[in-house]
C-alpha positions, 0 to 999 in steps of 0.5 A: 497527538495532533489532529493531522496524526489522528487523521493520519492513523485513521486513513492508514488504518483503513488502507493497510488494515488494523492488523498491519498497523497494529504490528508496526505500532507495536514494534515502534521504538524511541528511535523510530517514533519520530519517523512513524509520527512524520509519516503518519501525519504527512503521508496518511494524514496530508496525502492519503487523507485528501479527496482530490483523487480517489483511494483507487488512483492513489493506490496505483499511483503508489504501486507504480512510483515504488516499482518505477524507483525500485522500492520493491520491499514496499510492494507486497504491503500496498498490493494487500492494501488494494483490497481496501482501495478498491484497485483491482488486479488489472488496475495494478497490472496497468500501472506496472505497464506504464512503468515498463514503458517509462522506468523500464521493463525489469522494474515492472517485471520484478514488480509484477512478480512480487504482485503475483506472489502477494495475490496468490499469498492473499488468496490462499490465506482468504477465509474460506466462505460457503459450504458443503 
């Protein structure tokens, strides 16, 4: 594979986590392999890999754009990724409030609903620390 693909895979794993990427890779077929290669090289190896803005900022932009465009199925994945990008719950809410103003309240409302569900799932499935 290309150097950009390798860098993209590294960034993709750092943002989405090994479990998600391993699952996606295991489900890859000859049909969607070219698509997976393209998004790994372009989205992850080019856009997400550059350091012109922070991963936190990129995460907020991504969530806002997904919500604004109505691409709701991608939002939970990118909410989970905030654990790796540094975008806080408040950051995400700010991004969705911008969506409400510039792209519509219903889209922001649905994105916030998905974020709340995903954060609740993340908290419920977080490893328990501390003891008795």
